[in-house]
N, C-alpha and C positions, 0 to 999 in steps of 0.2 A: 504494499499501499504507499509506502513512505517511497520507493522508488518511482511507483507509477506517479505521486504527487509533486515528485522532482523533476519529473518528465514533464508533464503537464505544465508548471510554471516555468523552466525553462522554454518549453514552446510557445508559450504567451509571450513572455520576456522578448523573445527573439522578434516578434513579429509588433511591438509597439514601441514607437519610435517616435521624436519631435517632430521628424521631417522624414517623406517620402521622396526618393527624387523620382522613382518609379512611376508616380503618381501623375507627375507631369506629362509623363507619356500617356498615360489612361485617358488623361482631359486630352490631348491631341486626338485619340482615337476616338473621345466621343464627339469632337469636334467635326472632325470628317463624317461622321455616321449624321449628323445632323445637317453640314452643308449638301452632302449627298443627297438628302431627300427631298431638297426643297431647289437644287438646280439638275441633277442628273436626269430626272424624268422629261425636262426640257428636251433630251438628246435621246433618252432610250425608255421604254418602256418596259426596261426588265421586272419583274415581279421584288428582285433583290433590293432596289433603290427603294423600295417603300417600306420599310423598318428603318430606315434613317432615323427616325422619331425618337426610336429606342434610347441615343444617344443622350436624349435629354433624362431620362432614368437613371441610367449608369450615373450623372451629373449629380445628380438626385441623393443616390445611393453613397457619391464619394463625400456629399455636402454634407448628411448626416453622420458618416462614419468621422469626418475630421472636425467635424464642428463639437460633436459629443465628446471625442475624447478630448479636444480642448478644455473644454465647461469640466467633466469631471476629474479633470487632472486638477482642474485650479479652483476648486469645491474650500480650499483651507485658505484662500487669499482673502484678503479681507476687501480687496477691492475687484471681488469677481465681475461683480456686474461692469464698473466704469470700464474697468481693463478691453473686458471682450467687446464693448460696444465702440471704445475709442480705436479698436482695431478695426472691428469689422467697417466703420464708419471710415477709416483712412484709405482702405483698400476698396470700397466697392462706391462711394462717394462722388470722390474727382472725377470718375468717367461718367457715373449715371446722371448728375446735375449737372456737369459741364456740358452735357451731350444738349440738354434741353434748355440752358441758358441759352447756348448759342442758337437752339432755332428759335426763341423769344428775339433775341437780336437780328436774326435775318427775316424774321417775320414780315418788316414792312419794306422789305426789298425783294424776296420771292413770295410774299403774300401766301404765307401758308393759311389754309384754311381749318380752324380748329374747333372743337368741341368738346363737349363736357366728356365725353367718353374717351378723348385722346387725352384728357386733363387727368383721369383717371390713372395712367400710369406712373406720372411722374407720385404718387401716393401710393405705388405698388399697391395698386388694388384692381387693374385693369382685366387681370384674368378674370375675375367674376362677370364681367360685361363681355367677355369676349365670345361666348358661345351665343348670345343675342344678338352680335352682329353677324355671327356668321348666320344667322335664321333671318336677318335682314327687317330684324324687331327695332334695331336702332343705330346711329352711325356706327361704324363698324371701328374699333380702339386698335385696330393695324394700320392703318395707311395715314399722312397726313398728306393731302390734295393742294398742288400748287400749278397754276399753270407755266410751263418749261419756256426760258426764257430763248432754246435753241430749236425748239419743234412749234414755232408760230403759234406762240399760247395754247400747245395742246397740254389737256391735264396731263400730269405725271403723281407721283405718289410716292413716299418715303415710306417705306414696308418697317413698320415697326414690331409685327408679330412675334418675334422673337423676345419680346419683353416679359411675354407672360410669365415664362420660368422662374424671371428674378423678383416679379413679385412673389410665385409661392415659395420661393425661398428665403426673403426678404419676412414673409409674415412667419415661414418657421423658429427665424433669428428672434423675432419678437416674442414668441410664446415657451420656446422650450428650453433656455437660459435659465425662466423662472421656475419651470418644472423639476429640472434639475438641481436646482437651488434647497425647494424645500423639501423633495423628497430624499436625497444625497443617497437613501442605500443602491448601492449595484443592483442587486437582485430584484427591489421593487420597481427599479428604474425599467428593469430588463419586463420586468410582470407588464409595465405599462405599453412598452415598445410594441410587446405579443399582442397583449390585448388591444390596443390602438390596431394591431394591422388586421386583427378577426374582425373587429366593429366596420372597419371603411370596407375590408371585401365583402360582408356578408350587407352594407347598406350599396353598392355597387349593385351588386345579385339583385335587390330587391330594385333599386332604379331600373335596372336594364330589364327586368320582368314585367315591370309598371308603366312602364313611359314606352309611347308608343315614336317619340323619336329618335334620333343618329347617337347611340350610342357613344360618340367618338366624342361629344361634346363633352362629356363630364371627364375627359381626359385633362381640361385646363380647371379642374375646378379642385382648391388646395382639400378640401375636407376627401375627395376621391383621390388625392393624388398622396396621403399624409404617409400610409402604408410605406413608401418608396423611404421616405425620406427615413423613417423609423428603422426599415431594414438595416441601412447603415448606421443608423444609433445603437440598433441591438448586436452589431458584429462590434462596434468599438467596445460596448461595455459588455461581452462577450467574453473578446480576446485578455481582458483586464482580471478573468477571474480564471479557475482551470478550467484547461482546453485539453483534447487529446493530443498525441505528440503529432510532430510536423509532416508525417508520413502518411499518416491517417486524413490528417487536414488534408494533404496535397490531392491525395489520391479522391476525396469527396470533393472537393472542387472540382476537378476536372473531369469527372462523371457529368458534375450538375451545369458545368459549362458546355458540354456538349450535349448533353440531355435535351437541357432548355431550350433552345435554338429549334432541336428536331421535332420537341412536340409540338411547340410553337406552328413550323411551317407543316406540323402532319396536319394540324385541325384548321388551319386557314386554306390548307389547298383544298378541304371540304368543303367549305364555303361556296354557295352557289349565286351570293349576291354580287358576287365579284366588286366588290368596293376596292376603292383605291387604295386608303392606307387600311392597313388591318386594322388599328384600332378602332373601326367604327366595324367589327365584328362584334358579335354578344358577347363571346366566349373571352378576345383576346380583351374586351371593356370590362371585365368581371374576374375570373380566374388569371387571365393571361399578364397583366401589370404584375400580378403579386407573383407570376413564373421568371417574369423578366427584372422583378425586383431581387429574388433569390438568387438568378442567374447574374446579374452584376453583382453584386454581395460574392459569390465566387470567383468573378472575375478580380475583385477586389482583392480577394483573399490572395489569388496568385501573383496580385502584383507585388504585395509587400514583403514574399517570401523570398528573398535575394537569390536563393537557388533553384526558383522555378524559371523553367525558358522562357516565359512571360516576360517575368521580371527583367531577363537581361536585353530581350528586345526592346522594354519600355525604357529601358536605362540609354535608349542610343540617342547621341547628342540631335538630330534634326527633331526627332519625337518630343526632349524635354524643351527645347525651346519653343516649337509650338505649343505646347503645354504651359508652359509658362505665361503663353500672350493669350494664351483660351478663352478668358474672359473678355478680352477685346473684340479678337477674332469671335465668338459667339454674337457678342452685341453687333459689330459691322456687318457681317456679313449678309443679311438680308435686305439692308440699304440700298442695294440699286436692284433688287429684285423685277422691280417693275420695268426699269430702262435696259435690263437685259432681256426681258419678256417681249419689250417694244423691237428688239434689234435680233430677234431669233432668225426671221427669214434672211433677213443681209446676211447674217454671219455663214447660214446655211448655203443661201444662193453663190456664197465667194467658198465654197468648200472649208470654212473656219469654224465647223460649228463645235470646234474646241474651245474656243471663244466663251463659252455658254459656261464653262466650269471656269476655264483658267483667269477671266477677266475678274468678275464679282470675288476671287480668290485671292488675286493679287491685290486689289483694293481693302479688303478686306486684312489682309497681310499689315500691306503698306501703314493701314489707319491703326491697327493695334498697336503695331510698333512705336508709332509718331507719338501715340497717348500715352502706353507705360513708359515711352522715354521722357517726354518735355512735362505730359500731366499728373499721370502715376505716382512717378517717382520720386518727386518732390513732398511728397506727401508718405509716401511708403516710407521713407527714411525719417521720417517723426515719430514713428512708431515704439521705437529705440528710444525716446527721450520721453513721449507723453503715457504714453502704455508698454514699459517694458515688461518682457516676458522672460521667465527661467528660460536659459538654453537658445533664445531667438537669435539666428543671425539675420543680417539685415537681406532682404529682398535684394535677386539678385538683375541687375539690368541683362534682360536677355540679346545675347551676341549672336549673330549667323553662326552654324558648324564651321563653314568656311574658313571663317578668322584664325579658326583652332583656338579662342580664347573660351570655349565650351569649359565649365568647371568641369569635372566628375567626383566632388565631394558632397555632405549630404546638405544641399540647398535644400529652405523651404519653397513650398510652393509660393506666389504670387497670390492665391487664393486662401490660402490662411491667415 
């Protein structure tokens, strides 16, 4: 019994770290999944591209895991709330509100058309209105319309639909720290995570079977997606107690990582509705989200196990470089989608269809790097002074791998 306990503690301690370099690589993978679901279908109708939205679920599991670990390990600090919210604000707000300030300043010049639902996004509640916009019950929250200066006044749009997931995460940041602070017990918190996942799953099942609308609309609802964040939180809490050996964990994670996608593909292949996105399938909108959350947790577990092949791949410098920019990449990648959609016929007529993917990616990469370098970094440097954290290393400025300056040390992700 003693040997088993020691082995369990050893396995747990090897998977707990203040920094996980491989998670930058995992963020890059999650971003590419989301990017492809938005742009690849413009070139190809292959079913594989329709699954890219799963990248958002992977981001949710990552957030739940990292934030819960930080909060639980900080419970003994007198400045528990102050440090957490200062660090979150310094990481998230400069880009988010800098963008909205820029839009306000440009409105008199570009004549952006605002509405109350667009204004819900800066308040981090836009996701609750997104479904209504899709049903044409009100103006969509996803687009800011303006007359183009280069298309003879033709109406164009800045697509903001990616921001719904940032709303969900910010709502999570407002509630979960208080729950951890009040409960404190690791076992009790684990019980809350498991209970929440079960209740949310039951709620989705009841909604889908009692409601005649599109099941995919619950995808944007915080209450319907909380189980994905709780899955990451549960993993962080579980690893801070006795766990099986690394060999057992590794084997179980690989089985889940392979079985989860196979099950999802098998179920959706039987769907006769031929929906464009699988999250409109009743099974995916209920049990599917849970399966995706468990599969994402398995991928995360392998990513933080430095001995796994997946972790070694995720340590590659190009992936880590993109992962450090993942917040900006995700934020900017959809902004030019209306412009790309308008010019697809031109791209294809000149045999340059590849620009449908290349142009928005280059735009997002350039904007994300400039934002991180000149807007976000000055605020990130304030973390160590305004909200110091034990063992913290200053957030690195992402440097392209070709320069040879990428560090291979244990650098923190800029999203933490």
